[in-house]
matplotlib code that plots the C-alpha trace (Angstrom):
import matplotlib.pyplot as plt

x = [0.0, 1.0, 1.8, -1.0, 0.0, -2.3, -0.4, -2.7, -1.5, 2.1, 3.4, 4.4, 8.0, 7.4, 5.3, 8.1, 10.8, 8.8, 8.2, 11.7, 13.1, 11.0, 12.1, 15.8, 15.6, 14.0, 16.6, 19.6, 18.5, 15.8, 17.4, 14.4, 14.4, 10.6, 9.9, 6.4, 7.8, 10.7, 8.1, 6.2, 9.4, 10.1, 6.6, 7.0, 10.4, 8.9, 6.1, 8.2, 10.8, 8.0, 6.8, 10.3, 10.7, 7.4, 8.6, 11.9, 10.0, 7.6, 10.4, 11.6, 8.6, 8.4, 4.6, 4.6, 3.9, 1.2, -0.4, -0.3, -1.8, -4.5, -5.4, -5.6, -7.9, -10.3, -10.2, -11.2, -14.0, -15.4, -15.2, -17.0, -19.8, -20.2, -20.4, -22.9, -25.1, -24.7, -26.2, -29.6, -29.2, -31.5, -33.6, -37.3, -38.3, -39.7, -38.4, -35.0, -34.9, -35.9, -33.3, -30.6, -31.5, -31.4, -28.1, -26.5, -27.2, -25.6, -22.5, -22.0, -20.8, -18.0, -16.8, -13.3, -13.0, -10.1, -8.0, -8.5, -5.5, -5.3, -6.9, -9.6, -10.4, -10.7, -13.1, -15.0, -15.6, -16.7, -19.1, -20.5, -21.2, -22.8, -25.0, -26.0, -27.1, -29.6, -33.3, -33.4, -30.9, -31.0, -34.1, -32.6, -29.4, -31.5, -33.6, -30.5, -28.6, -25.6, -24.9, -22.2, -20.2, -20.7, -19.4, -16.3, -15.7, -16.1, -13.7, -11.1, -11.2, -10.8, -7.8, -6.2, -6.9, -5.2, -2.1, -1.9, -2.4, 0.6, 2.8, 1.6, 2.9, 6.1, 6.7, 5.8, 6.9, 7.8, 5.9, 2.8, 3.0, 0.2, 1.8, -1.4, -2.1, 1.5, 1.4, -1.8, -0.2, 2.9, 0.7, -1.2, 2.0, 3.5, 0.3, 0.0, 3.6, 3.1, -0.1, 1.6, 4.4, 1.9, -0.1, 2.9, 4.3, 1.2, 1.1, 2.1, 5.8, 6.4, 9.7, 11.8, 12.4, 8.8, 9.1, 12.3, 10.5, 7.5, 9.7, 11.5, 8.2, 6.7, 9.8, 9.6, 5.8, 6.1, 8.7, 6.3, 3.3, 5.0, 6.1, 2.4, 1.3, 3.9, 2.8, -0.8, 0.1, 1.8, -1.1, -3.6, -1.4, -1.2, -5.0, -5.4, -5.9]
y = [0.0, 3.6, 5.6, 8.1, 11.7, 14.7, 16.3, 19.3, 20.3, 20.6, 24.1, 24.8, 24.3, 21.1, 19.6, 20.2, 18.9, 15.7, 14.8, 15.7, 13.6, 10.6, 10.8, 11.2, 8.2, 6.0, 7.1, 6.4, 3.6, 1.4, -0.1, 0.7, -1.1, -1.4, 0.8, 1.9, 3.1, 4.8, 6.7, 7.6, 8.9, 11.1, 12.5, 13.3, 14.9, 17.1, 18.1, 19.1, 20.8, 23.0, 23.6, 24.5, 26.9, 28.6, 28.9, 30.5, 33.1, 33.7, 34.0, 37.1, 39.0, 40.3, 39.9, 36.2, 35.1, 37.7, 36.5, 32.8, 33.9, 35.9, 32.9, 30.7, 33.2, 33.2, 29.4, 29.2, 31.8, 29.8, 26.6, 28.4, 29.6, 26.1, 24.6, 27.2, 26.1, 22.4, 23.0, 23.1, 19.9, 17.9, 20.8, 19.9, 23.4, 23.4, 26.9, 26.0, 22.7, 24.6, 27.2, 24.6, 22.6, 25.7, 27.0, 23.6, 23.2, 26.6, 25.7, 22.5, 24.9, 25.9, 22.5, 22.4, 26.2, 26.3, 24.2, 26.5, 28.6, 32.1, 33.9, 31.3, 31.3, 35.1, 35.1, 32.1, 33.9, 37.0, 35.0, 33.1, 36.3, 37.8, 34.7, 34.9, 38.5, 37.5, 37.5, 33.7, 33.2, 36.3, 35.3, 31.9, 33.6, 35.8, 32.9, 30.9, 33.9, 33.4, 37.1, 37.5, 34.6, 36.0, 39.4, 37.7, 35.9, 39.1, 41.0, 38.2, 38.0, 41.8, 41.6, 38.9, 40.8, 43.9, 41.9, 39.9, 43.0, 44.6, 41.5, 41.4, 44.9, 44.1, 41.0, 42.9, 40.6, 37.6, 34.5, 33.9, 30.7, 29.5, 27.9, 26.3, 24.6, 23.4, 22.0, 20.1, 18.7, 17.7, 15.9, 14.0, 12.8, 11.8, 10.1, 8.1, 7.0, 6.0, 4.1, 2.2, 1.2, 0.0, -2.0, -3.7, -4.5, -6.6, -8.7, -12.4, -12.9, -9.2, -7.9, -6.9, -3.4, -2.5, -3.6, -1.4, 1.4, 1.2, 1.3, 4.4, 6.2, 5.3, 6.3, 9.8, 10.0, 9.0, 11.7, 14.4, 12.8, 12.8, 16.4, 17.4, 15.5, 17.4, 20.7, 20.0, 19.1, 22.4, 24.3, 22.5, 23.1, 26.8, 27.1, 25.8, 28.6]
z = [0.0, -0.4, 2.7, 3.5, 2.5, 2.2, -0.7, -0.7, 2.8, 1.6, 0.8, -2.8, -1.9, 0.0, -2.8, -5.3, -3.0, -2.3, -6.0, -6.9, -4.0, -5.0, -8.6, -7.7, -5.3, -8.0, -10.5, -8.3, -6.0, -7.5, -10.6, -12.8, -16.1, -16.7, -19.8, -18.6, -15.3, -17.0, -19.1, -16.0, -14.5, -17.5, -17.3, -13.6, -14.2, -17.0, -14.7, -11.7, -14.0, -15.2, -11.7, -10.5, -13.4, -12.4, -8.8, -9.9, -11.9, -9.1, -6.6, -8.4, -7.2, -3.6, -3.9, -4.5, -0.9, -0.5, -3.7, -2.6, 0.8, -0.9, -3.2, -0.1, 1.5, -1.4, -1.7, 2.0, 1.4, -1.5, 0.7, 3.5, 1.2, -0.2, 3.3, 4.4, 1.4, 2.2, 5.7, 4.0, 2.0, 4.3, 5.5, 6.2, 5.1, 1.6, 0.7, 2.0, 0.1, -3.1, -2.5, -1.9, -5.0, -7.2, -5.8, -5.8, -9.5, -10.0, -8.0, -10.1, -12.8, -10.6, -9.4, -8.0, -8.6, -6.1, -8.5, -11.5, -12.5, -11.0, -13.9, -14.4, -10.7, -10.6, -13.5, -12.1, -8.8, -10.6, -12.7, -9.7, -7.8, -10.8, -11.1, -7.4, -7.9, -10.6, -9.6, -10.2, -7.3, -5.2, -3.3, -2.5, -1.2, 1.0, 2.3, 3.3, 4.7, 2.4, 1.9, 4.5, 2.9, -0.6, 0.6, 2.0, -1.2, -3.2, -0.8, -0.9, -4.7, -5.0, -2.7, -4.8, -8.0, -6.6, -5.7, -8.8, -11.0, -9.3, -9.9, -13.6, -14.1, -12.3, -14.5, -17.7, -20.5, -18.4, -19.6, -17.5, -15.4, -13.2, -10.2, -9.0, -12.3, -12.7, -9.2, -10.0, -13.2, -11.2, -8.7, -11.4, -13.0, -9.7, -8.5, -11.8, -11.3, -7.6, -8.4, -11.2, -8.9, -6.3, -8.9, -10.3, -6.9, -6.2, -9.4, -9.1, -9.2, -9.3, -10.4, -7.4, -8.8, -8.0, -4.3, -4.1, -5.8, -3.5, -0.4, -1.7, -2.5, 0.9, 2.8, 1.4, 1.8, 5.4, 6.0, 4.8, 6.4, 9.8, 9.2, 8.5, 11.7, 13.8, 12.2, 13.0, 16.5, 17.1, 15.6, 17.8, 20.9, 20.1, 19.9, 23.5, 26.1]

ax = plt.figure().add_subplot(projection="3d")
ax.plot(x, y, z, "-o")
ax.set_aspect("equal")
plt.show()
């Protein structure tokens, strides 16, 4: 089995370090000869090379951390709005049930909005808010008391746009890289590779290279999983009075 690891909880830097470390360990220590796995490794390296390049370009801007923080804020605002809507999924009130169904159908158009690239997410949030202000949905928003959450999403998106616009001017003619999108592509390539290793390690009379590869992948996954657990423990401890 694969060691549990919540990849989404890793920082941008940590996610790149983890994928690169796994690839390097497989390259130097696993004795890989399987052509399919070798191709997966090439795809993974291409993905984290592109992600690394985006990080180097973003690192040139003093606003990068502020932008990532602002993006995280609007991601959380969207998640909060979605959760506030979900409260009414099993309501016994007919008006509330009707409002939930209508708004839930609307939100399906914005599935996984947080994973869209920066520009797409900005436009998506603007379109969602514009939709929610239409007569068809405005009454439902009022009935479910979602206004405060929509206002937060609007404010956080405006904050992001202001920061991102400033960086765009600063970077001028630098190619536009979406760090979030490249991170997602890197994860998909890495996840495909890891799952292939797991699958091939379980076939009858499996080649020993897959067992070695799985051990290397899991060792690195455990390192980062333990790190996240320690970080969560510190956070929880700091919350206690």
